[in-house]
mmCIF file of the N, C-alpha and C atoms, coordinates in Angstrom:
data_MODEL
# 
_entry.id   MODEL 
# 
loop_
_atom_site.group_PDB 
_atom_site.id 
_atom_site.type_symbol 
_atom_site.label_atom_id 
_atom_site.label_alt_id 
_atom_site.label_comp_id 
_atom_site.label_asym_id 
_atom_site.label_entity_id 
_atom_site.label_seq_id 
_atom_site.pdbx_PDB_ins_code 
_atom_site.Cartn_x 
_atom_site.Cartn_y 
_atom_site.Cartn_z 
_atom_site.occupancy 
_atom_site.B_iso_or_equiv 
_atom_site.pdbx_formal_charge 
_atom_site.auth_seq_id 
_atom_site.auth_comp_id 
_atom_site.auth_asym_id 
_atom_site.auth_atom_id 
_atom_site.pdbx_PDB_model_num 
ATOM 1   N N  . UNK A 1 1  ? 149.049 107.200 96.438  1.00 0.00 ? 1  UNK A N  1 
ATOM 2   C CA . UNK A 1 1  ? 149.266 106.017 97.283  1.00 0.00 ? 1  UNK A CA 1 
ATOM 3   C C  . UNK A 1 1  ? 149.692 104.918 96.371  1.00 0.00 ? 1  UNK A C  1 
ATOM 4   N N  . UNK A 1 2  ? 150.594 104.047 96.843  1.00 0.00 ? 2  UNK A N  1 
ATOM 5   C CA . UNK A 1 2  ? 151.100 102.979 96.044  1.00 0.00 ? 2  UNK A CA 1 
ATOM 6   C C  . UNK A 1 2  ? 149.950 101.858 95.968  1.00 0.00 ? 2  UNK A C  1 
ATOM 7   N N  . UNK A 1 3  ? 149.881 101.212 94.828  1.00 0.00 ? 3  UNK A N  1 
ATOM 8   C CA . UNK A 1 3  ? 148.839 100.207 94.696  1.00 0.00 ? 3  UNK A CA 1 
ATOM 9   C C  . UNK A 1 3  ? 148.865 99.084  95.714  1.00 0.00 ? 3  UNK A C  1 
ATOM 10  N N  . UNK A 1 4  ? 150.075 98.689  96.127  1.00 0.00 ? 4  UNK A N  1 
ATOM 11  C CA . UNK A 1 4  ? 150.194 97.585  97.167  1.00 0.00 ? 4  UNK A CA 1 
ATOM 12  C C  . UNK A 1 4  ? 149.586 98.033  98.418  1.00 0.00 ? 4  UNK A C  1 
ATOM 13  N N  . UNK A 1 5  ? 149.848 99.356  98.800  1.00 0.00 ? 5  UNK A N  1 
ATOM 14  C CA . UNK A 1 5  ? 149.306 99.904  100.026 1.00 0.00 ? 5  UNK A CA 1 
ATOM 15  C C  . UNK A 1 5  ? 147.778 99.993  99.975  1.00 0.00 ? 5  UNK A C  1 
ATOM 16  N N  . UNK A 1 6  ? 147.271 100.416 98.836  1.00 0.00 ? 6  UNK A N  1 
ATOM 17  C CA . UNK A 1 6  ? 145.854 100.563 98.606  1.00 0.00 ? 6  UNK A CA 1 
ATOM 18  C C  . UNK A 1 6  ? 145.185 99.171  98.765  1.00 0.00 ? 6  UNK A C  1 
ATOM 19  N N  . UNK A 1 7  ? 145.769 98.175  98.121  1.00 0.00 ? 7  UNK A N  1 
ATOM 20  C CA . UNK A 1 7  ? 145.187 96.859  98.234  1.00 0.00 ? 7  UNK A CA 1 
ATOM 21  C C  . UNK A 1 7  ? 145.173 96.284  99.700  1.00 0.00 ? 7  UNK A C  1 
ATOM 22  N N  . UNK A 1 8  ? 146.227 96.562  100.376 1.00 0.00 ? 8  UNK A N  1 
ATOM 23  C CA . UNK A 1 8  ? 146.326 96.212  101.775 1.00 0.00 ? 8  UNK A CA 1 
ATOM 24  C C  . UNK A 1 8  ? 145.275 96.883  102.627 1.00 0.00 ? 8  UNK A C  1 
ATOM 25  N N  . UNK A 1 9  ? 145.037 98.151  102.344 1.00 0.00 ? 9  UNK A N  1 
ATOM 26  C CA . UNK A 1 9  ? 144.041 98.898  103.119 1.00 0.00 ? 9  UNK A CA 1 
ATOM 27  C C  . UNK A 1 9  ? 142.661 98.389  102.792 1.00 0.00 ? 9  UNK A C  1 
ATOM 28  N N  . UNK A 1 10 ? 142.402 98.008  101.521 1.00 0.00 ? 10 UNK A N  1 
ATOM 29  C CA . UNK A 1 10 ? 141.078 97.414  101.202 1.00 0.00 ? 10 UNK A CA 1 
ATOM 30  C C  . UNK A 1 10 ? 140.907 96.059  101.901 1.00 0.00 ? 10 UNK A C  1 
ATOM 31  N N  . UNK A 1 11 ? 141.929 95.265  101.996 1.00 0.00 ? 11 UNK A N  1 
ATOM 32  C CA . UNK A 1 11 ? 141.842 93.962  102.660 1.00 0.00 ? 11 UNK A CA 1 
ATOM 33  C C  . UNK A 1 11 ? 141.620 94.099  104.152 1.00 0.00 ? 11 UNK A C  1 
ATOM 34  N N  . UNK A 1 12 ? 142.291 95.079  104.743 1.00 0.00 ? 12 UNK A N  1 
ATOM 35  C CA . UNK A 1 12 ? 142.106 95.276  106.262 1.00 0.00 ? 12 UNK A CA 1 
ATOM 36  C C  . UNK A 1 12 ? 140.718 95.864  106.472 1.00 0.00 ? 12 UNK A C  1 
ATOM 37  N N  . UNK A 1 13 ? 140.209 96.770  105.610 1.00 0.00 ? 13 UNK A N  1 
ATOM 38  C CA . UNK A 1 13 ? 138.862 97.346  105.800 1.00 0.00 ? 13 UNK A CA 1 
ATOM 39  C C  . UNK A 1 13 ? 137.841 96.201  105.692 1.00 0.00 ? 13 UNK A C  1 
ATOM 40  N N  . UNK A 1 14 ? 137.948 95.289  104.705 1.00 0.00 ? 14 UNK A N  1 
ATOM 41  C CA . UNK A 1 14 ? 137.046 94.206  104.564 1.00 0.00 ? 14 UNK A CA 1 
ATOM 42  C C  . UNK A 1 14 ? 137.106 93.274  105.764 1.00 0.00 ? 14 UNK A C  1 
ATOM 43  N N  . UNK A 1 15 ? 138.271 92.989  106.252 1.00 0.00 ? 15 UNK A N  1 
ATOM 44  C CA . UNK A 1 15 ? 138.403 92.124  107.431 1.00 0.00 ? 15 UNK A CA 1 
ATOM 45  C C  . UNK A 1 15 ? 137.728 92.713  108.650 1.00 0.00 ? 15 UNK A C  1 
ATOM 46  N N  . UNK A 1 16 ? 137.909 94.052  108.848 1.00 0.00 ? 16 UNK A N  1 
ATOM 47  C CA . UNK A 1 16 ? 137.258 94.700  109.998 1.00 0.00 ? 16 UNK A CA 1 
ATOM 48  C C  . UNK A 1 16 ? 135.758 94.639  109.824 1.00 0.00 ? 16 UNK A C  1 
ATOM 49  N N  . UNK A 1 17 ? 135.265 94.841  108.574 1.00 0.00 ? 17 UNK A N  1 
ATOM 50  C CA . UNK A 1 17 ? 133.839 94.786  108.397 1.00 0.00 ? 17 UNK A CA 1 
ATOM 51  C C  . UNK A 1 17 ? 133.249 93.397  108.747 1.00 0.00 ? 17 UNK A C  1 
ATOM 52  N N  . UNK A 1 18 ? 133.913 92.393  108.333 1.00 0.00 ? 18 UNK A N  1 
ATOM 53  C CA . UNK A 1 18 ? 133.502 91.000  108.601 1.00 0.00 ? 18 UNK A CA 1 
ATOM 54  C C  . UNK A 1 18 ? 133.488 90.722  110.104 1.00 0.00 ? 18 UNK A C  1 
ATOM 55  N N  . UNK A 1 19 ? 134.442 91.298  110.797 1.00 0.00 ? 19 UNK A N  1 
ATOM 56  C CA . UNK A 1 19 ? 134.541 91.094  112.259 1.00 0.00 ? 19 UNK A CA 1 
ATOM 57  C C  . UNK A 1 19 ? 133.496 91.933  112.998 1.00 0.00 ? 19 UNK A C  1 
ATOM 58  N N  . UNK A 1 20 ? 133.181 93.113  112.534 1.00 0.00 ? 20 UNK A N  1 
ATOM 59  C CA . UNK A 1 20 ? 132.340 94.064  113.337 1.00 0.00 ? 20 UNK A CA 1 
ATOM 60  C C  . UNK A 1 20 ? 130.944 94.127  112.765 1.00 0.00 ? 20 UNK A C  1 
ATOM 61  N N  . UNK A 1 21 ? 130.643 93.404  111.702 1.00 0.00 ? 21 UNK A N  1 
ATOM 62  C CA . UNK A 1 21 ? 129.249 93.458  111.136 1.00 0.00 ? 21 UNK A CA 1 
ATOM 63  C C  . UNK A 1 21 ? 128.113 93.003  112.133 1.00 0.00 ? 21 UNK A C  1 
ATOM 64  N N  . UNK A 1 22 ? 128.351 91.928  112.817 1.00 0.00 ? 22 UNK A N  1 
ATOM 65  C CA . UNK A 1 22 ? 127.257 91.529  113.748 1.00 0.00 ? 22 UNK A CA 1 
ATOM 66  C C  . UNK A 1 22 ? 127.037 92.642  114.853 1.00 0.00 ? 22 UNK A C  1 
ATOM 67  N N  . UNK A 1 23 ? 128.084 93.237  115.318 1.00 0.00 ? 23 UNK A N  1 
ATOM 68  C CA . UNK A 1 23 ? 127.882 94.284  116.352 1.00 0.00 ? 23 UNK A CA 1 
ATOM 69  C C  . UNK A 1 23 ? 127.184 95.443  115.731 1.00 0.00 ? 23 UNK A C  1 
ATOM 70  N N  . UNK A 1 24 ? 127.532 95.830  114.545 1.00 0.00 ? 24 UNK A N  1 
ATOM 71  C CA . UNK A 1 24 ? 126.932 97.023  113.878 1.00 0.00 ? 24 UNK A CA 1 
ATOM 72  C C  . UNK A 1 24 ? 125.445 96.725  113.527 1.00 0.00 ? 24 UNK A C  1 
ATOM 73  N N  . UNK A 1 25 ? 125.130 95.512  113.115 1.00 0.00 ? 25 UNK A N  1 
ATOM 74  C CA . UNK A 1 25 ? 123.736 95.183  112.891 1.00 0.00 ? 25 UNK A CA 1 
ATOM 75  C C  . UNK A 1 25 ? 122.908 95.082  114.136 1.00 0.00 ? 25 UNK A C  1 
ATOM 76  N N  . UNK A 1 26 ? 123.507 94.713  115.231 1.00 0.00 ? 26 UNK A N  1 
ATOM 77  C CA . UNK A 1 26 ? 122.850 94.696  116.512 1.00 0.00 ? 26 UNK A CA 1 
ATOM 78  C C  . UNK A 1 26 ? 122.472 96.125  116.993 1.00 0.00 ? 26 UNK A C  1 
ATOM 79  N N  . UNK A 1 27 ? 123.400 97.007  116.785 1.00 0.00 ? 27 UNK A N  1 
ATOM 80  C CA . UNK A 1 27 ? 123.175 98.432  117.111 1.00 0.00 ? 27 UNK A CA 1 
ATOM 81  C C  . UNK A 1 27 ? 122.020 99.052  116.241 1.00 0.00 ? 27 UNK A C  1 
ATOM 82  N N  . UNK A 1 28 ? 122.068 98.720  114.988 1.00 0.00 ? 28 UNK A N  1 
ATOM 83  C CA . UNK A 1 28 ? 121.055 99.220  114.005 1.00 0.00 ? 28 UNK A CA 1 
ATOM 84  C C  . UNK A 1 28 ? 119.675 98.603  114.421 1.00 0.00 ? 28 UNK A C  1 
ATOM 85  N N  . UNK A 1 29 ? 119.628 97.416  114.761 1.00 0.00 ? 29 UNK A N  1 
ATOM 86  C CA . UNK A 1 29 ? 118.353 96.715  115.097 1.00 0.00 ? 29 UNK A CA 1 
ATOM 87  C C  . UNK A 1 29 ? 117.870 97.374  116.405 1.00 0.00 ? 29 UNK A C  1 
ATOM 88  N N  . UNK A 1 30 ? 118.733 97.627  117.360 1.00 0.00 ? 30 UNK A N  1 
ATOM 89  C CA . UNK A 1 30 ? 118.314 98.212  118.598 1.00 0.00 ? 30 UNK A CA 1 
ATOM 90  C C  . UNK A 1 30 ? 117.791 99.669  118.428 1.00 0.00 ? 30 UNK A C  1 
ATOM 91  N N  . UNK A 1 31 ? 118.368 100.428 117.502 1.00 0.00 ? 31 UNK A N  1 
ATOM 92  C CA . UNK A 1 31 ? 117.870 101.779 117.231 1.00 0.00 ? 31 UNK A CA 1 
ATOM 93  C C  . UNK A 1 31 ? 116.543 101.715 116.535 1.00 0.00 ? 31 UNK A C  1 
ATOM 94  N N  . UNK A 1 32 ? 116.394 100.778 115.560 1.00 0.00 ? 32 UNK A N  1 
ATOM 95  C CA . UNK A 1 32 ? 115.104 100.675 114.826 1.00 0.00 ? 32 UNK A CA 1 
ATOM 96  C C  . UNK A 1 32 ? 113.963 100.243 115.731 1.00 0.00 ? 32 UNK A C  1 
ATOM 97  N N  . UNK A 1 33 ? 114.252 99.484  116.772 1.00 0.00 ? 33 UNK A N  1 
ATOM 98  C CA . UNK A 1 33 ? 113.218 99.025  117.703 1.00 0.00 ? 33 UNK A CA 1 
ATOM 99  C C  . UNK A 1 33 ? 112.962 99.949  118.849 1.00 0.00 ? 33 UNK A C  1 
ATOM 100 N N  . UNK A 1 34 ? 113.731 101.036 118.961 1.00 0.00 ? 34 UNK A N  1 
ATOM 101 C CA . UNK A 1 34 ? 113.518 101.904 120.123 1.00 0.00 ? 34 UNK A CA 1 
ATOM 102 C C  . UNK A 1 34 ? 112.250 102.733 119.975 1.00 0.00 ? 34 UNK A C  1 
ATOM 103 N N  . UNK A 1 35 ? 111.673 103.047 121.123 1.00 0.00 ? 35 UNK A N  1 
ATOM 104 C CA . UNK A 1 35 ? 110.414 103.839 121.160 1.00 0.00 ? 35 UNK A CA 1 
ATOM 105 C C  . UNK A 1 35 ? 110.633 105.226 120.526 1.00 0.00 ? 35 UNK A C  1 
ATOM 106 N N  . UNK A 1 36 ? 111.756 105.781 120.823 1.00 0.00 ? 36 UNK A N  1 
ATOM 107 C CA . UNK A 1 36 ? 112.077 107.173 120.338 1.00 0.00 ? 36 UNK A CA 1 
ATOM 108 C C  . UNK A 1 36 ? 112.046 107.198 118.793 1.00 0.00 ? 36 UNK A C  1 
ATOM 109 N N  . UNK A 1 37 ? 112.687 106.206 118.141 1.00 0.00 ? 37 UNK A N  1 
ATOM 110 C CA . UNK A 1 37 ? 112.789 106.175 116.690 1.00 0.00 ? 37 UNK A CA 1 
ATOM 111 C C  . UNK A 1 37 ? 111.423 105.942 116.163 1.00 0.00 ? 37 UNK A C  1 
ATOM 112 N N  . UNK A 1 38 ? 110.632 105.040 116.638 1.00 0.00 ? 38 UNK A N  1 
ATOM 113 C CA . UNK A 1 38 ? 109.314 104.753 116.081 1.00 0.00 ? 38 UNK A CA 1 
ATOM 114 C C  . UNK A 1 38 ? 108.387 105.977 116.279 1.00 0.00 ? 38 UNK A C  1 
ATOM 115 N N  . UNK A 1 39 ? 108.570 106.779 117.311 1.00 0.00 ? 39 UNK A N  1 
ATOM 116 C CA . UNK A 1 39 ? 107.794 107.978 117.554 1.00 0.00 ? 39 UNK A CA 1 
ATOM 117 C C  . UNK A 1 39 ? 108.074 109.022 116.484 1.00 0.00 ? 39 UNK A C  1 
ATOM 118 N N  . UNK A 1 40 ? 109.351 109.176 116.181 1.00 0.00 ? 40 UNK A N  1 
ATOM 119 C CA . UNK A 1 40 ? 109.710 110.107 115.091 1.00 0.00 ? 40 UNK A CA 1 
ATOM 120 C C  . UNK A 1 40 ? 109.156 109.661 113.765 1.00 0.00 ? 40 UNK A C  1 
ATOM 121 N N  . UNK A 1 41 ? 109.248 108.448 113.439 1.00 0.00 ? 41 UNK A N  1 
ATOM 122 C CA . UNK A 1 41 ? 108.806 107.985 112.117 1.00 0.00 ? 41 UNK A CA 1 
ATOM 123 C C  . UNK A 1 41 ? 107.270 108.114 112.023 1.00 0.00 ? 41 UNK A C  1 
ATOM 124 N N  . UNK A 1 42 ? 106.566 107.745 113.066 1.00 0.00 ? 42 UNK A N  1 
ATOM 125 C CA . UNK A 1 42 ? 105.116 107.772 113.007 1.00 0.00 ? 42 UNK A CA 1 
ATOM 126 C C  . UNK A 1 42 ? 104.517 109.177 112.902 1.00 0.00 ? 42 UNK A C  1 
ATOM 127 N N  . UNK A 1 43 ? 105.218 110.200 113.317 1.00 0.00 ? 43 UNK A N  1 
ATOM 128 C CA . UNK A 1 43 ? 104.750 111.536 113.300 1.00 0.00 ? 43 UNK A CA 1 
ATOM 129 C C  . UNK A 1 43 ? 105.001 112.283 111.986 1.00 0.00 ? 43 UNK A C  1 
ATOM 130 N N  . UNK A 1 44 ? 105.497 111.610 111.012 1.00 0.00 ? 44 UNK A N  1 
ATOM 131 C CA . UNK A 1 44 ? 105.674 112.265 109.721 1.00 0.00 ? 44 UNK A CA 1 
ATOM 132 C C  . UNK A 1 44 ? 104.403 112.602 109.050 1.00 0.00 ? 44 UNK A C  1 
ATOM 133 N N  . UNK A 1 45 ? 104.353 113.767 108.422 1.00 0.00 ? 45 UNK A N  1 
ATOM 134 C CA . UNK A 1 45 ? 103.110 114.222 107.893 1.00 0.00 ? 45 UNK A CA 1 
ATOM 135 C C  . UNK A 1 45 ? 102.821 113.489 106.505 1.00 0.00 ? 45 UNK A C  1 
ATOM 136 N N  . UNK A 1 46 ? 101.596 113.369 106.204 1.00 0.00 ? 46 UNK A N  1 
ATOM 137 C CA . UNK A 1 46 ? 101.179 112.730 104.985 1.00 0.00 ? 46 UNK A CA 1 
ATOM 138 C C  . UNK A 1 46 ? 101.197 113.834 103.888 1.00 0.00 ? 46 UNK A C  1 
ATOM 139 N N  . UNK A 1 47 ? 101.845 113.480 102.842 1.00 0.00 ? 47 UNK A N  1 
ATOM 140 C CA . UNK A 1 47 ? 101.981 114.418 101.679 1.00 0.00 ? 47 UNK A CA 1 
ATOM 141 C C  . UNK A 1 47 ? 100.649 114.448 100.959 1.00 0.00 ? 47 UNK A C  1 
ATOM 142 N N  . UNK A 1 48 ? 100.190 115.661 100.606 1.00 0.00 ? 48 UNK A N  1 
ATOM 143 C CA . UNK A 1 48 ? 98.939  115.779 99.843  1.00 0.00 ? 48 UNK A CA 1 
ATOM 144 C C  . UNK A 1 48 ? 99.390  115.911 98.345  1.00 0.00 ? 48 UNK A C  1 
ATOM 145 N N  . UNK A 1 49 ? 98.556  115.273 97.495  1.00 0.00 ? 49 UNK A N  1 
ATOM 146 C CA . UNK A 1 49 ? 98.905  115.318 96.078  1.00 0.00 ? 49 UNK A CA 1 
ATOM 147 C C  . UNK A 1 49 ? 98.769  116.839 95.519  1.00 0.00 ? 49 UNK A C  1 
ATOM 148 N N  . UNK A 1 50 ? 99.544  117.083 94.606  1.00 0.00 ? 50 UNK A N  1 
ATOM 149 C CA . UNK A 1 50 ? 99.481  118.366 93.990  1.00 0.00 ? 50 UNK A CA 1 
ATOM 150 C C  . UNK A 1 50 ? 98.701  118.265 92.702  1.00 0.00 ? 50 UNK A C  1 
ATOM 151 N N  . UNK A 1 51 ? 97.614  119.094 92.648  1.00 0.00 ? 51 UNK A N  1 
ATOM 152 C CA . UNK A 1 51 ? 96.840  118.997 91.418  1.00 0.00 ? 51 UNK A CA 1 
ATOM 153 C C  . UNK A 1 51 ? 97.334  120.042 90.406  1.00 0.00 ? 51 UNK A C  1 
ATOM 154 N N  . UNK A 1 52 ? 97.576  119.608 89.260  1.00 0.00 ? 52 UNK A N  1 
ATOM 155 C CA . UNK A 1 52 ? 98.101  120.415 88.190  1.00 0.00 ? 52 UNK A CA 1 
ATOM 156 C C  . UNK A 1 52 ? 96.973  120.708 87.253  1.00 0.00 ? 52 UNK A C  1 
ATOM 157 N N  . UNK A 1 53 ? 96.746  121.978 87.062  1.00 0.00 ? 53 UNK A N  1 
ATOM 158 C CA . UNK A 1 53 ? 95.598  122.343 86.080  1.00 0.00 ? 53 UNK A CA 1 
ATOM 159 C C  . UNK A 1 53 ? 96.224  122.257 84.673  1.00 0.00 ? 53 UNK A C  1 
ATOM 160 N N  . UNK A 1 54 ? 95.477  121.714 83.789  1.00 0.00 ? 54 UNK A N  1 
ATOM 161 C CA . UNK A 1 54 ? 95.987  121.690 82.423  1.00 0.00 ? 54 UNK A CA 1 
ATOM 162 C C  . UNK A 1 54 ? 95.603  122.890 81.665  1.00 0.00 ? 54 UNK A C  1 
ATOM 163 N N  . UNK A 1 55 ? 96.506  123.365 80.782  1.00 0.00 ? 55 UNK A N  1 
ATOM 164 C CA . UNK A 1 55 ? 96.308  124.512 79.976  1.00 0.00 ? 55 UNK A CA 1 
ATOM 165 C C  . UNK A 1 55 ? 95.188  124.330 78.946  1.00 0.00 ? 55 UNK A C  1 
ATOM 166 N N  . UNK A 1 56 ? 94.265  125.231 78.866  1.00 0.00 ? 56 UNK A N  1 
ATOM 167 C CA . UNK A 1 56 ? 93.185  125.032 77.828  1.00 0.00 ? 56 UNK A CA 1 
ATOM 168 C C  . UNK A 1 56 ? 93.800  124.911 76.450  1.00 0.00 ? 56 UNK A C  1 
ATOM 169 N N  . UNK A 1 57 ? 93.168  124.176 75.563  1.00 0.00 ? 57 UNK A N  1 
ATOM 170 C CA . UNK A 1 57 ? 93.723  123.937 74.177  1.00 0.00 ? 57 UNK A CA 1 
ATOM 171 C C  . UNK A 1 57 ? 93.814  125.314 73.407  1.00 0.00 ? 57 UNK A C  1 
ATOM 172 N N  . UNK A 1 58 ? 92.841  126.162 73.611  1.00 0.00 ? 58 UNK A N  1 
ATOM 173 C CA . UNK A 1 58 ? 92.830  127.378 72.834  1.00 0.00 ? 58 UNK A CA 1 
ATOM 174 C C  . UNK A 1 58 ? 94.046  128.266 73.219  1.00 0.00 ? 58 UNK A C  1 
ATOM 175 N N  . UNK A 1 59 ? 94.412  128.244 74.516  1.00 0.00 ? 59 UNK A N  1 
ATOM 176 C CA . UNK A 1 59 ? 95.581  129.014 74.979  1.00 0.00 ? 59 UNK A CA 1 
ATOM 177 C C  . UNK A 1 59 ? 96.894  128.399 74.513  1.00 0.00 ? 59 UNK A C  1 
ATOM 178 N N  . UNK A 1 60 ? 96.963  127.110 74.438  1.00 0.00 ? 60 UNK A N  1 
ATOM 179 C CA . UNK A 1 60 ? 98.184  126.395 74.060  1.00 0.00 ? 60 UNK A CA 1 
ATOM 180 C C  . UNK A 1 60 ? 98.350  126.590 72.563  1.00 0.00 ? 60 UNK A C  1 
ATOM 181 N N  . UNK A 1 61 ? 97.295  126.628 71.758  1.00 0.00 ? 61 UNK A N  1 
ATOM 182 C CA . UNK A 1 61 ? 97.492  126.849 70.257  1.00 0.00 ? 61 UNK A CA 1 
ATOM 183 C C  . UNK A 1 61 ? 97.836  128.352 69.948  1.00 0.00 ? 61 UNK A C  1 
ATOM 184 N N  . UNK A 1 62 ? 97.324  129.256 70.841  1.00 0.00 ? 62 UNK A N  1 
ATOM 185 C CA . UNK A 1 62 ? 97.700  130.679 70.586  1.00 0.00 ? 62 UNK A CA 1 
ATOM 186 C C  . UNK A 1 62 ? 99.100  130.941 70.852  1.00 0.00 ? 62 UNK A C  1 
ATOM 187 N N  . UNK A 1 63 ? 99.789  130.229 71.682  1.00 0.00 ? 63 UNK A N  1 
ATOM 188 C CA . UNK A 1 63 ? 101.159 130.553 71.981  1.00 0.00 ? 63 UNK A CA 1 
ATOM 189 C C  . UNK A 1 63 ? 102.113 130.091 70.841  1.00 0.00 ? 63 UNK A C  1 
ATOM 190 N N  . UNK A 1 64 ? 101.677 129.215 69.908  1.00 0.00 ? 64 UNK A N  1 
ATOM 191 C CA . UNK A 1 64 ? 102.469 128.810 68.822  1.00 0.00 ? 64 UNK A CA 1 
ATOM 192 C C  . UNK A 1 64 ? 102.587 129.837 67.688  1.00 0.00 ? 64 UNK A C  1 
ATOM 193 N N  . UNK A 1 65 ? 101.701 130.829 67.607  1.00 0.00 ? 65 UNK A N  1 
ATOM 194 C CA . UNK A 1 65 ? 101.703 131.800 66.567  1.00 0.00 ? 65 UNK A CA 1 
ATOM 195 C C  . UNK A 1 65 ? 102.488 133.004 66.878  1.00 0.00 ? 65 UNK A C  1 
# 
């Protein structure tokens, strides 16, 4: 693609974003405040910590020989 065309495309994309940003943010806010979305988020399971057992020192030293 030619550099002038690429620059024009970037300018048009930026102009569209500036014009449509309030509408996009309103849609995002509406989705975040919906009951369905909050029900999905609140049902996530709590992760349990993974307990890692440490290798005994005598076993760790024996592997070096």
